[in-house]
N, C-alpha and C positions, 0 to 999 in steps of 0.2 A: 086228694090232698087235704081237703077239709077234715076228713075223718082223722088223719094223722095228727093234725094240729089239735083237735079236740082230745084225742087220746094223750097227747103230750101235756095238755093242760091237766088232765086227770092225774097223770104220773107226777107232775110238779106238785099238785095238791097233796097227793099221798106222801111224797117226800117231805113236804113241809109238816104235815101232821105227825109223821113218824119222828122227824127231827125234834119237834116240840115235845112230843111224848117222851122221847129218850132224854132230852135235857131236863124235863120236869121230873122224871123218875130219878135221874142222877142227883138232882139238887134236893130232892125230898124223899129219901129212902123209906121213911115210915109209910108213905102213901103210894109206894110203887105199884101195888096191886090195883088200887083204885085208879091211879093215873093211867095204867095200861088198859084198864077196862074202858075208861072214857076215850082213850086213844083209839081203841078198837071200834067203838061206836062212831067216832069221827071218821074213821076210814070208811065205814059202811055208808055214812052220809055223803062223803065226797064222791064215792062211786055212784051212789044213787042220783046225786045231783048231776053227774056227768052223762047219765044214760040218755036223757032226752036230747041234749046238744049233739051227741054222737049220732043218734038216729036221724036228726035233722040234717046233719052234715052228710051222712050216707045217702039220704034221699037227694040232696042237692048235687052231690058228686055223680050219682047215678043218672039224674036228669041231664046233667051237663055232658056226660059221656054218651048217653042215648041221643041227645040233640046233635052232638058233634059227629056221631057215626051216621046219622040219618041224612046229613048234608052231602055225603059222597055220592 
């Protein structure tokens, strides 16, 4: 369950980045190429920032499932 929550945080971050990029490119057409370049870099950063929390959540979920299964 923790992994799902962390992935949803990443998806929300990506949606926000793309929305801001789209709005920025729409409002300043002369800088559209540069805006999408920076948006792409921001997408990479959001994903990279989400990797560690997803790994921690996976470990925590795995330990919880292993612990719950060992009590039977």
